[in-house]
Structures are given as structure tokens and as C-alpha cells.
N, CA, C, O and the ligand as a Tripos MOL2 file, in Angstrom:
@<TRIPOS>MOLECULE
protein
  269   267    68     0     0
PROTEIN
NO_CHARGES

@<TRIPOS>ATOM
      1 N         -20.8500  -12.7410    2.4530 N.3       1 MET1
      2 CA        -19.3920  -12.9330    2.3950 C.3       1 MET1
      3 C         -18.6910  -11.6350    2.0170 C.2       1 MET1
      4 O         -19.1270  -10.9170    1.1170 O.2       1 MET1
      5 N         -17.5970  -11.3440    2.7190 N.am      2 PHE2
      6 CA        -16.7930  -10.1680    2.4080 C.3       2 PHE2
      7 C         -15.3910  -10.6100    2.0260 C.2       2 PHE2
      8 O         -14.8930  -11.6360    2.4900 O.2       2 PHE2
      9 N         -14.7710   -9.8170    1.1730 N.am      3 VAL3
     10 CA        -13.4010  -10.1270    0.7650 C.3       3 VAL3
     11 C         -12.4760   -8.9900    1.2090 C.2       3 VAL3
     12 O         -12.8470   -7.8160    1.2040 O.2       3 VAL3
     13 N         -11.2660   -9.3810    1.5910 N.am      4 VAL4
     14 CA        -10.2430   -8.4100    1.9940 C.3       4 VAL4
     15 C          -9.1730   -8.4120    0.9080 C.2       4 VAL4
     16 O          -8.7260   -9.4670    0.4560 O.2       4 VAL4
     17 N          -8.7750   -7.2180    0.5010 N.am      5 PHE5
     18 CA         -7.7940   -7.1010   -0.5900 C.3       5 PHE5
     19 C          -6.9900   -5.8260   -0.3840 C.2       5 PHE5
     20 O          -7.2680   -5.0410    0.5230 O.2       5 PHE5
     21 N          -5.9860   -5.6300   -1.2390 N.am      6 ARG6
     22 CA         -5.1730   -4.4220   -1.1400 C.3       6 ARG6
     23 C          -5.4820   -3.4960   -2.3000 C.2       6 ARG6
     24 O          -5.6960   -3.9280   -3.4330 O.2       6 ARG6
     25 N          -5.4970   -2.1990   -1.9820 N.am      7 CYS7
     26 CA         -5.6910   -1.2050   -3.0260 C.3       7 CYS7
     27 C          -4.5900   -1.3710   -4.0670 C.2       7 CYS7
     28 O          -3.4170   -1.5100   -3.7220 O.2       7 CYS7
     29 N          -4.9660   -1.3570   -5.3210 N.am      8 ARG8
     30 CA         -3.9840   -1.5880   -6.3740 C.3       8 ARG8
     31 C          -3.0750   -0.3760   -6.5970 C.2       8 ARG8
     32 O          -2.0350   -0.4820   -7.2460 O.2       8 ARG8
     33 N          -3.4710    0.7520   -6.0620 N.am      9 ARG9
     34 CA         -2.6200    1.9300   -6.2200 C.3       9 ARG9
     35 C          -1.7040    2.1490   -5.0190 C.2       9 ARG9
     36 O          -0.4930    2.3070   -5.1760 O.2       9 ARG9
     37 N          -2.2890    2.1580   -3.8080 N.am     10 CYS10
     38 CA         -1.4790    2.5310   -2.6330 C.3      10 CYS10
     39 C          -1.1860    1.3560   -1.7080 C.2      10 CYS10
     40 O          -0.3590    1.4880   -0.8060 O.2      10 CYS10
     41 N          -1.8360    0.2160   -1.9020 N.am     11 GLY11
     42 CA         -1.5310   -0.9400   -1.0700 C.3      11 GLY11
     43 C          -2.2830   -1.0270    0.2420 C.2      11 GLY11
     44 O          -2.0690   -1.9530    1.0240 O.2      11 GLY11
     45 N          -3.1760   -0.0540    0.4910 N.am     12 ARG12
     46 CA         -3.9450   -0.1060    1.7270 C.3      12 ARG12
     47 C          -4.8800   -1.3140    1.6930 C.2      12 ARG12
     48 O          -5.4110   -1.6810    0.6440 O.2      12 ARG12
     49 N          -5.0680   -1.9220    2.8680 N.am     13 TYR13
     50 CA         -6.0030   -3.0460    2.9370 C.3      13 TYR13
     51 C          -7.4300   -2.5160    2.9990 C.2      13 TYR13
     52 O          -7.7280   -1.5710    3.7310 O.2      13 TYR13
     53 N          -8.2990   -3.1390    2.2230 N.am     14 LEU14
     54 CA         -9.6990   -2.7310    2.1520 C.3      14 LEU14
     55 C         -10.5670   -3.9760    2.1770 C.2      14 LEU14
     56 O         -10.0840   -5.0900    1.9710 O.2      14 LEU14
     57 N         -11.8420   -3.7790    2.4300 N.am     15 TYR15
     58 CA        -12.7530   -4.9150    2.2880 C.3      15 TYR15
     59 C         -14.0040   -4.4540    1.5610 C.2      15 TYR15
     60 O         -14.3240   -3.2660    1.5220 O.2      15 TYR15
     61 N         -14.6990   -5.4180    0.9890 N.am     16 ALA16
     62 CA        -15.9240   -5.1200    0.2610 C.3      16 ALA16
     63 C         -16.7780   -6.3750    0.2190 C.2      16 ALA16
     64 O         -16.2950   -7.4850    0.4400 O.2      16 ALA16
     65 N         -18.0390   -6.1770   -0.0660 N.am     17 ARG17
     66 CA        -18.9080   -7.3440   -0.2530 C.3      17 ARG17
     67 C         -18.3780   -8.1340   -1.4420 C.2      17 ARG17
     68 O         -17.8920   -7.5660   -2.4200 O.2      17 ARG17
     69 N         -18.4800   -9.4340   -1.3380 N.am     18 LYS18
     70 CA        -17.9610  -10.2970   -2.3930 C.3      18 LYS18
     71 C         -18.6500  -10.0310   -3.7360 C.2      18 LYS18
     72 O         -18.0390  -10.1720   -4.7950 O.2      18 LYS18
     73 N         -19.9130   -9.6510   -3.6790 N.am     19 ASP19
     74 CA        -20.6440   -9.4420   -4.9330 C.3      19 ASP19
     75 C         -20.5650   -7.9980   -5.4500 C.2      19 ASP19
     76 O         -21.1870   -7.6570   -6.4560 O.2      19 ASP19
     77 N         -19.7980   -7.1640   -4.7570 N.am     20 ALA20
     78 CA        -19.6290   -5.7840   -5.2400 C.3      20 ALA20
     79 C         -18.7460   -5.7850   -6.4880 C.2      20 ALA20
     80 O         -17.9440   -6.6960   -6.6930 O.2      20 ALA20
     81 N         -18.9070   -4.7560   -7.3140 N.am     21 LYS21
     82 CA        -18.1140   -4.6920   -8.5460 C.3      21 LYS21
     83 C         -16.8150   -3.9280   -8.3360 C.2      21 LYS21
     84 O         -15.7860   -4.2410   -8.9340 O.2      21 LYS21
     85 N         -16.8850   -2.9210   -7.4750 N.am     22 SER22
     86 CA        -15.6960   -2.1080   -7.2600 C.3      22 SER22
     87 C         -15.7310   -1.5020   -5.8660 C.2      22 SER22
     88 O         -16.7650   -1.4890   -5.1990 O.2      22 SER22
     89 N         -14.5680   -0.9960   -5.4400 N.am     23 ARG23
     90 CA        -14.4750   -0.3840   -4.1130 C.3      23 ARG23
     91 C         -13.5150    0.7980   -4.2200 C.2      23 ARG23
     92 O         -12.3880    0.6650   -4.6970 O.2      23 ARG23
     93 N         -13.9910    1.9540   -3.7660 N.am     24 ILE24
     94 CA        -13.1400    3.1350   -3.7670 C.3      24 ILE24
     95 C         -12.2370    3.0850   -2.5340 C.2      24 ILE24
     96 O         -12.7070    2.8810   -1.4150 O.2      24 ILE24
     97 N         -10.9400    3.2730   -2.7560 N.am     25 CYS25
     98 CA         -9.9870    3.2570   -1.6420 C.3      25 CYS25
     99 C         -10.2300    4.4590   -0.7340 C.2      25 CYS25
    100 O         -10.3750    5.5880   -1.2020 O.2      25 CYS25
    101 N         -10.2720    4.1920    0.5910 N.am     26 ALA26
    102 CA        -10.5000    5.2710    1.5540 C.3      26 ALA26
    103 C          -9.2930    6.1920    1.6600 C.2      26 ALA26
    104 O          -9.4160    7.3390    2.0870 O.2      26 ALA26
    105 N          -8.1270    5.6870    1.2710 N.am     27 LYS27
    106 CA         -6.9060    6.4740    1.4330 C.3      27 LYS27
    107 C          -6.5990    7.3280    0.2020 C.2      27 LYS27
    108 O          -6.3730    8.5340    0.3090 O.2      27 LYS27
    109 N          -6.5950    6.6800   -0.9760 N.am     28 CYS28
    110 CA         -6.1400    7.4190   -2.1560 C.3      28 CYS28
    111 C          -7.2580    7.6940   -3.1660 C.2      28 CYS28
    112 O          -7.0610    8.4400   -4.1260 O.2      28 CYS28
    113 N          -8.4350    7.0900   -2.9470 N.am     29 GLY29
    114 CA         -9.5460    7.3650   -3.8390 C.3      29 GLY29
    115 C          -9.5650    6.5470   -5.1100 C.2      29 GLY29
    116 O         -10.4160    6.7570   -5.9750 O.2      29 GLY29
    117 N          -8.6270    5.6090   -5.2310 N.am     30 PHE30
    118 CA         -8.5700    4.7800   -6.4320 C.3      30 PHE30
    119 C          -9.7550    3.8150   -6.4650 C.2      30 PHE30
    120 O         -10.1070    3.2120   -5.4510 O.2      30 PHE30
    121 N         -10.3630    3.6780   -7.6460 N.am     31 LYS31
    122 CA        -11.4810    2.7490   -7.7960 C.3      31 LYS31
    123 C         -10.9390    1.3740   -8.1630 C.2      31 LYS31
    124 O         -10.5000    1.1460   -9.2900 O.2      31 LYS31
    125 N         -10.9740    0.4690   -7.2010 N.am     32 ASN32
    126 CA        -10.4640   -0.8760   -7.4130 C.3      32 ASN32
    127 C         -11.5420   -1.7730   -8.0240 C.2      32 ASN32
    128 O         -12.6330   -1.9210   -7.4730 O.2      32 ASN32
    129 N         -11.2170   -2.3590   -9.1550 N.am     33 ASP33
    130 CA        -12.1040   -3.3280   -9.7940 C.3      33 ASP33
    131 C         -11.9360   -4.6620   -9.0550 C.2      33 ASP33
    132 O         -10.8500   -5.2410   -9.0610 O.2      33 ASP33
    133 N         -12.9890   -5.1390   -8.4320 N.am     34 LEU34
    134 CA        -12.8680   -6.3480   -7.6070 C.3      34 LEU34
    135 C         -12.5630   -7.6090   -8.4010 C.2      34 LEU34
    136 O         -12.1860   -8.6340   -7.8330 O.2      34 LEU34
    137 N         -12.7260   -7.5310   -9.7050 N.am     35 ARG35
    138 CA        -12.3580   -8.6940  -10.5150 C.3      35 ARG35
    139 C         -10.8490   -8.7640  -10.7320 C.2      35 ARG35
    140 O         -10.3150   -9.7920  -11.1490 O.2      35 ARG35
    141 N         -10.1720   -7.6530  -10.4400 N.am     36 LYS36
    142 CA         -8.7270   -7.5930  -10.7030 C.3      36 LYS36
    143 C          -7.8630   -7.6020   -9.4510 C.2      36 LYS36
    144 O          -6.6600   -7.8530   -9.5250 O.2      36 LYS36
    145 N          -8.4750   -7.3290   -8.2960 N.am     37 VAL37
    146 CA         -7.6660   -7.2780   -7.0750 C.3      37 VAL37
    147 C          -7.2820   -8.6870   -6.6300 C.2      37 VAL37
    148 O          -7.9130   -9.6740   -7.0090 O.2      37 VAL37
    149 N          -6.2270   -8.7510   -5.8170 N.am     38 VAL38
    150 CA         -5.8080  -10.0200   -5.2240 C.3      38 VAL38
    151 C          -6.4760  -10.1390   -3.8620 C.2      38 VAL38
    152 O          -6.2510   -9.3190   -2.9720 O.2      38 VAL38
    153 N          -7.3000  -11.1690   -3.7110 N.am     39 ILE39
    154 CA         -7.9980  -11.3730   -2.4410 C.3      39 ILE39
    155 C          -7.0320  -11.9810   -1.4320 C.2      39 ILE39
    156 O          -6.4230  -13.0180   -1.6940 O.2      39 ILE39
    157 N          -6.8930  -11.3270   -0.2730 N.am     40 VAL40
    158 CA         -5.9690  -11.8430    0.7400 C.3      40 VAL40
    159 C          -6.6890  -12.5870    1.8590 C.2      40 VAL40
    160 O          -6.0740  -13.3740    2.5790 O.2      40 VAL40
    161 N          -7.9990  -12.3380    2.0100 N.am     41 ALA41
    162 CA         -8.7570  -13.0250    3.0510 C.3      41 ALA41
    163 C         -10.2470  -12.9040    2.7470 C.2      41 ALA41
    164 O         -10.6790  -12.0460    1.9760 O.2      41 ALA41
    165 N         -11.0130  -13.7840    3.3730 N.am     42 LYS42
    166 CA        -12.4640  -13.7320    3.2340 C.3      42 LYS42
    167 C         -13.0820  -13.7960    4.6130 C.2      42 LYS42
    168 O         -12.5150  -14.3950    5.5270 O.2      42 LYS42
    169 N         -14.2420  -13.1830    4.7670 N.am     43 ALA43
    170 CA        -14.9000  -13.1570    6.0770 C.3      43 ALA43
    171 C         -16.4020  -13.3010    5.8810 C.2      43 ALA43
    172 O         -16.9570  -12.9120    4.8530 O.2      43 ALA43
    173 N         -17.0460  -13.8720    6.9000 N.am     44 ASP44
    174 CA        -18.4900  -14.0900    6.8160 C.3      44 ASP44
    175 C         -19.3030  -12.8250    7.0070 C.2      44 ASP44
    176 O         -20.3970  -12.6930    6.4600 O.2      44 ASP44
    177 N         -18.7650  -11.8880    7.7890 N.am     45 ASP45
    178 CA        -19.5230  -10.6400    7.9710 C.3      45 ASP45
    179 C         -18.5960   -9.4280    8.0250 C.2      45 ASP45
    180 O         -17.3740   -9.5510    8.1110 O.2      45 ASP45
    181 N         -19.2150   -8.2730    7.9710 N.am     46 GLU46
    182 CA        -18.4670   -7.0240    7.8430 C.3      46 GLU46
    183 C         -17.5800   -6.7470    9.0580 C.2      46 GLU46
    184 O         -16.4790   -6.2150    8.9180 O.2      46 GLU46
    185 N         -18.0540   -7.1030   10.2300 N.am     47 ARG47
    186 CA        -17.2780   -6.8470   11.4490 C.3      47 ARG47
    187 C         -15.9600   -7.6240   11.4100 C.2      47 ARG47
    188 O         -14.9000   -7.0910   11.7370 O.2      47 ARG47
    189 N         -16.0490   -8.8990   11.0020 N.am     48 ILE48
    190 CA        -14.8410   -9.7240   10.9240 C.3      48 ILE48
    191 C         -13.9060   -9.1910    9.8390 C.2      48 ILE48
    192 O         -12.6890   -9.1510   10.0220 O.2      48 ILE48
    193 N         -14.4810   -8.7860    8.7200 N.am     49 ALA49
    194 CA        -13.6560   -8.2270    7.6420 C.3      49 ALA49
    195 C         -12.9000   -7.0020    8.1430 C.2      49 ALA49
    196 O         -11.7240   -6.8240    7.8260 O.2      49 ALA49
    197 N         -13.5630   -6.1680    8.9160 N.am     50 GLY50
    198 CA        -12.9290   -4.9750    9.4600 C.3      50 GLY50
    199 C         -11.7900   -5.3210   10.4110 C.2      50 GLY50
    200 O         -10.7680   -4.6360   10.4430 O.2      50 GLY50
    201 N         -11.9720   -6.3890   11.1840 N.am     51 GLU51
    202 CA        -10.9260   -6.8100   12.1180 C.3      51 GLU51
    203 C          -9.7180   -7.3410   11.3640 C.2      51 GLU51
    204 O          -8.5760   -7.0800   11.7420 O.2      51 GLU51
    205 N          -9.9710   -8.0810   10.3040 N.am     52 ILE52
    206 CA         -8.8680   -8.6150    9.4910 C.3      52 ILE52
    207 C          -8.0680   -7.4620    8.8890 C.2      52 ILE52
    208 O          -6.8370   -7.4780    8.8910 O.2      52 ILE52
    209 N          -8.7850   -6.4650    8.3750 N.am     53 VAL53
    210 CA         -8.1130   -5.3020    7.7950 C.3      53 VAL53
    211 C          -7.2390   -4.6140    8.8420 C.2      53 VAL53
    212 O          -6.0960   -4.2520    8.5640 O.2      53 VAL53
    213 N          -7.7750   -4.4400   10.0310 N.am     54 ARG54
    214 CA         -7.0020   -3.7860   11.0880 C.3      54 ARG54
    215 C          -5.7420   -4.5720   11.4260 C.2      54 ARG54
    216 O          -4.6730   -3.9920   11.6120 O.2      54 ARG54
    217 N          -5.8690   -5.8910   11.5060 N.am     55 LYS55
    218 CA         -4.7140   -6.7350   11.8150 C.3      55 LYS55
    219 C          -3.6580   -6.6440   10.7150 C.2      55 LYS55
    220 O          -2.4680   -6.4910   10.9930 O.2      55 LYS55
    221 N          -4.0990   -6.7390    9.4820 N.am     56 LEU56
    222 CA         -3.1630   -6.7070    8.3610 C.3      56 LEU56
    223 C          -2.4910   -5.3450    8.2540 C.2      56 LEU56
    224 O          -1.3050   -5.2340    7.9440 O.2      56 LEU56
    225 N          -3.2760   -4.3240    8.5190 N.am     57 GLN57
    226 CA         -2.7790   -2.9640    8.3840 C.3      57 GLN57
    227 C          -1.7590   -2.6340    9.4770 C.2      57 GLN57
    228 O          -0.8390   -1.8440    9.2680 O.2      57 GLN57
    229 N          -1.9400   -3.2540   10.6400 N.am     58 GLY58
    230 CA         -1.0620   -2.9490   11.7470 C.3      58 GLY58
    231 C          -1.2430   -1.5050   12.1760 C.2      58 GLY58
    232 O          -2.2880   -0.9000   11.9370 O.2      58 GLY58
    233 N          -0.2190   -0.9600   12.8090 N.am     59 CYS59
    234 CA         -0.3540    0.4100   13.2740 C.3      59 CYS59
    235 C           0.4060    1.3770   12.3870 C.2      59 CYS59
    236 O           0.4190    2.5800   12.6500 O.2      59 CYS59
    237 N           1.0400    0.8670   11.3370 N.am     60 GLY60
    238 CA          1.8160    1.7430   10.4650 C.3      60 GLY60
    239 C           0.9280    2.5600    9.5400 C.2      60 GLY60
    240 O          -0.2280    2.2140    9.2970 O.2      60 GLY60
    241 N           1.4780    3.6260    9.0410 N.am     61 THR61
    242 CA          0.7180    4.4630    8.1180 C.3      61 THR61
    243 C           1.3290    4.4470    6.7270 C.2      61 THR61
    244 O           0.7530    4.9870    5.7830 O.2      61 THR61
    245 N           2.5030    3.8230    6.6000 N.am     62 GLU62
    246 CA          3.1490    3.7550    5.2800 C.3      62 GLU62
    247 C           2.8880    2.3890    4.6690 C.2      62 GLU62
    248 O           2.9780    1.3650    5.3450 O.2      62 GLU62
    249 N           2.5680    2.3860    3.3980 N.am     63 PHE63
    250 CA          2.2550    1.1290    2.7310 C.3      63 PHE63
    251 C           3.1660    0.9050    1.5380 C.2      63 PHE63
    252 O           3.4820    1.8240    0.7820 O.2      63 PHE63
    253 N           3.5690   -0.3230    1.3970 N.am     64 LYS64
    254 CA          4.4150   -0.6570    0.2570 C.3      64 LYS64
    255 C           3.5760   -0.7330   -1.0080 C.2      64 LYS64
    256 O           2.4380   -1.2010   -0.9970 O.2      64 LYS64
    257 N           4.1550   -0.2700   -2.0720 N.am     65 SER65
    258 CA          3.4820   -0.3750   -3.3610 C.3      65 SER65
    259 C           3.4450   -1.8270   -3.7910 C.2      65 SER65
    260 O           4.3150   -2.6150   -3.4230 O.2      65 SER65
    261 N           2.4530   -2.1710   -4.5570 N.am     66 LEU66
    262 CA          2.3730   -3.5380   -5.0760 C.3      66 LEU66
    263 C           3.3340   -3.7170   -6.2460 C.2      66 LEU66
    264 O           3.5180   -4.8280   -6.7430 O.2      66 LEU66
    265 N           3.9290   -2.6440   -6.6700 N.am     67 GLY67
    266 CA          4.9070   -2.7240   -7.7540 C.3      67 GLY67
    267 C           4.2760   -2.9790   -9.0880 C.2      67 GLY67
    268 O           4.9770   -3.0710  -10.0950 O.2      67 GLY67
    269 ZN         -5.5190    3.3400   -2.3250 Zn       68 ZN68
@<TRIPOS>BOND
     1     1     2 1
     2     2     3 1
     3     3     4 2
     4     3     5 am
     5     5     6 1
     6     6     7 1
     7     7     8 2
     8     7     9 am
     9     9    10 1
    10    10    11 1
    11    11    12 2
    12    11    13 am
    13    13    14 1
    14    14    15 1
    15    15    16 2
    16    15    17 am
    17    17    18 1
    18    18    19 1
    19    19    20 2
    20    19    21 am
    21    21    22 1
    22    22    23 1
    23    23    24 2
    24    23    25 am
    25    25    26 1
    26    26    27 1
    27    27    28 2
    28    27    29 am
    29    29    30 1
    30    30    31 1
    31    31    32 2
    32    31    33 am
    33    33    34 1
    34    34    35 1
    35    35    36 2
    36    35    37 am
    37    37    38 1
    38    38    39 1
    39    39    40 2
    40    39    41 am
    41    41    42 1
    42    42    43 1
    43    43    44 2
    44    43    45 am
    45    45    46 1
    46    46    47 1
    47    47    48 2
    48    47    49 am
    49    49    50 1
    50    50    51 1
    51    51    52 2
    52    51    53 am
    53    53    54 1
    54    54    55 1
    55    55    56 2
    56    55    57 am
    57    57    58 1
    58    58    59 1
    59    59    60 2
    60    59    61 am
    61    61    62 1
    62    62    63 1
    63    63    64 2
    64    63    65 am
    65    65    66 1
    66    66    67 1
    67    67    68 2
    68    67    69 am
    69    69    70 1
    70    70    71 1
    71    71    72 2
    72    71    73 am
    73    73    74 1
    74    74    75 1
    75    75    76 2
    76    75    77 am
    77    77    78 1
    78    78    79 1
    79    79    80 2
    80    79    81 am
    81    81    82 1
    82    82    83 1
    83    83    84 2
    84    83    85 am
    85    85    86 1
    86    86    87 1
    87    87    88 2
    88    87    89 am
    89    89    90 1
    90    90    91 1
    91    91    92 2
    92    91    93 am
    93    93    94 1
    94    94    95 1
    95    95    96 2
    96    95    97 am
    97    97    98 1
    98    98    99 1
    99    99   100 2
   100    99   101 am
   101   101   102 1
   102   102   103 1
   103   103   104 2
   104   103   105 am
   105   105   106 1
   106   106   107 1
   107   107   108 2
   108   107   109 am
   109   109   110 1
   110   110   111 1
   111   111   112 2
   112   111   113 am
   113   113   114 1
   114   114   115 1
   115   115   116 2
   116   115   117 am
   117   117   118 1
   118   118   119 1
   119   119   120 2
   120   119   121 am
   121   121   122 1
   122   122   123 1
   123   123   124 2
   124   123   125 am
   125   125   126 1
   126   126   127 1
   127   127   128 2
   128   127   129 am
   129   129   130 1
   130   130   131 1
   131   131   132 2
   132   131   133 am
   133   133   134 1
   134   134   135 1
   135   135   136 2
   136   135   137 am
   137   137   138 1
   138   138   139 1
   139   139   140 2
   140   139   141 am
   141   141   142 1
   142   142   143 1
   143   143   144 2
   144   143   145 am
   145   145   146 1
   146   146   147 1
   147   147   148 2
   148   147   149 am
   149   149   150 1
   150   150   151 1
   151   151   152 2
   152   151   153 am
   153   153   154 1
   154   154   155 1
   155   155   156 2
   156   155   157 am
   157   157   158 1
   158   158   159 1
   159   159   160 2
   160   159   161 am
   161   161   162 1
   162   162   163 1
   163   163   164 2
   164   163   165 am
   165   165   166 1
   166   166   167 1
   167   167   168 2
   168   167   169 am
   169   169   170 1
   170   170   171 1
   171   171   172 2
   172   171   173 am
   173   173   174 1
   174   174   175 1
   175   175   176 2
   176   175   177 am
   177   177   178 1
   178   178   179 1
   179   179   180 2
   180   179   181 am
   181   181   182 1
   182   182   183 1
   183   183   184 2
   184   183   185 am
   185   185   186 1
   186   186   187 1
   187   187   188 2
   188   187   189 am
   189   189   190 1
   190   190   191 1
   191   191   192 2
   192   191   193 am
   193   193   194 1
   194   194   195 1
   195   195   196 2
   196   195   197 am
   197   197   198 1
   198   198   199 1
   199   199   200 2
   200   199   201 am
   201   201   202 1
   202   202   203 1
   203   203   204 2
   204   203   205 am
   205   205   206 1
   206   206   207 1
   207   207   208 2
   208   207   209 am
   209   209   210 1
   210   210   211 1
   211   211   212 2
   212   211   213 am
   213   213   214 1
   214   214   215 1
   215   215   216 2
   216   215   217 am
   217   217   218 1
   218   218   219 1
   219   219   220 2
   220   219   221 am
   221   221   222 1
   222   222   223 1
   223   223   224 2
   224   223   225 am
   225   225   226 1
   226   226   227 1
   227   227   228 2
   228   227   229 am
   229   229   230 1
   230   230   231 1
   231   231   232 2
   232   231   233 am
   233   233   234 1
   234   234   235 1
   235   235   236 2
   236   235   237 am
   237   237   238 1
   238   238   239 1
   239   239   240 2
   240   239   241 am
   241   241   242 1
   242   242   243 1
   243   243   244 2
   244   243   245 am
   245   245   246 1
   246   246   247 1
   247   247   248 2
   248   247   249 am
   249   249   250 1
   250   250   251 1
   251   251   252 2
   252   251   253 am
   253   253   254 1
   254   254   255 1
   255   255   256 2
   256   255   257 am
   257   257   258 1
   258   258   259 1
   259   259   260 2
   260   259   261 am
   261   261   262 1
   262   262   263 1
   263   263   264 2
   264   263   265 am
   265   265   266 1
   266   266   267 1
   267   267   268 2
@<TRIPOS>SUBSTRUCTURE
     1 MET1         2 RESIDUE 1 A MET
     2 PHE2         6 RESIDUE 1 A PHE
     3 VAL3        10 RESIDUE 1 A VAL
     4 VAL4        14 RESIDUE 1 A VAL
     5 PHE5        18 RESIDUE 1 A PHE
     6 ARG6        22 RESIDUE 1 A ARG
     7 CYS7        26 RESIDUE 1 A CYS
     8 ARG8        30 RESIDUE 1 A ARG
     9 ARG9        34 RESIDUE 1 A ARG
    10 CYS10       38 RESIDUE 1 A CYS
    11 GLY11       42 RESIDUE 1 A GLY
    12 ARG12       46 RESIDUE 1 A ARG
    13 TYR13       50 RESIDUE 1 A TYR
    14 LEU14       54 RESIDUE 1 A LEU
    15 TYR15       58 RESIDUE 1 A TYR
    16 ALA16       62 RESIDUE 1 A ALA
    17 ARG17       66 RESIDUE 1 A ARG
    18 LYS18       70 RESIDUE 1 A LYS
    19 ASP19       74 RESIDUE 1 A ASP
    20 ALA20       78 RESIDUE 1 A ALA
    21 LYS21       82 RESIDUE 1 A LYS
    22 SER22       86 RESIDUE 1 A SER
    23 ARG23       90 RESIDUE 1 A ARG
    24 ILE24       94 RESIDUE 1 A ILE
    25 CYS25       98 RESIDUE 1 A CYS
    26 ALA26      102 RESIDUE 1 A ALA
    27 LYS27      106 RESIDUE 1 A LYS
    28 CYS28      110 RESIDUE 1 A CYS
    29 GLY29      114 RESIDUE 1 A GLY
    30 PHE30      118 RESIDUE 1 A PHE
    31 LYS31      122 RESIDUE 1 A LYS
    32 ASN32      126 RESIDUE 1 A ASN
    33 ASP33      130 RESIDUE 1 A ASP
    34 LEU34      134 RESIDUE 1 A LEU
    35 ARG35      138 RESIDUE 1 A ARG
    36 LYS36      142 RESIDUE 1 A LYS
    37 VAL37      146 RESIDUE 1 A VAL
    38 VAL38      150 RESIDUE 1 A VAL
    39 ILE39      154 RESIDUE 1 A ILE
    40 VAL40      158 RESIDUE 1 A VAL
    41 ALA41      162 RESIDUE 1 A ALA
    42 LYS42      166 RESIDUE 1 A LYS
    43 ALA43      170 RESIDUE 1 A ALA
    44 ASP44      174 RESIDUE 1 A ASP
    45 ASP45      178 RESIDUE 1 A ASP
    46 GLU46      182 RESIDUE 1 A GLU
    47 ARG47      186 RESIDUE 1 A ARG
    48 ILE48      190 RESIDUE 1 A ILE
    49 ALA49      194 RESIDUE 1 A ALA
    50 GLY50      198 RESIDUE 1 A GLY
    51 GLU51      202 RESIDUE 1 A GLU
    52 ILE52      206 RESIDUE 1 A ILE
    53 VAL53      210 RESIDUE 1 A VAL
    54 ARG54      214 RESIDUE 1 A ARG
    55 LYS55      218 RESIDUE 1 A LYS
    56 LEU56      222 RESIDUE 1 A LEU
    57 GLN57      226 RESIDUE 1 A GLN
    58 GLY58      230 RESIDUE 1 A GLY
    59 CYS59      234 RESIDUE 1 A CYS
    60 GLY60      238 RESIDUE 1 A GLY
    61 THR61      242 RESIDUE 1 A THR
    62 GLU62      246 RESIDUE 1 A GLU
    63 PHE63      250 RESIDUE 1 A PHE
    64 LYS64      254 RESIDUE 1 A LYS
    65 SER65      258 RESIDUE 1 A SER
    66 LEU66      262 RESIDUE 1 A LEU
    67 GLY67      266 RESIDUE 1 A GLY
    68 ZN68       269 GROUP 0 **** ****
């Protein structure tokens, strides 16, 4: 199982294994604690998780802060 969430610093969508402890953001390098992030979607495998991220991310390059 994979989880899709947003980087807590820059808002980029990321995915990680559900049992992982943390995930480094590919955009800003922030180490996201997976116990603290808000899960926006779940996927059975990595390929699907990647597709969800692409859909959520859209084609824009600017991300709103989570505030
Ligand atoms: Zn980030």
C-alpha cells in the first residue's frame, strides 16, 4: 500500500510506502514525517500512486502553501 500526501513545507504532492517513516520532498528537500502528513489518497502499488500524484499535481509548477 502507498499513500499520497502533500509536502508540509511546499505543498508538492508526494507518495511513499504506507509503512515508511518519512519521505524527503523531491522539490524542497523537506523531510516529511508520515505520521504528521495529511493523506489525500491511497494506492495499491507504486505505479498507481505515481499516477495519482501526476493528476493531483496537474501541469502547474506553483503550489499553494498549506498555511
Ligand atoms: Zn516540499
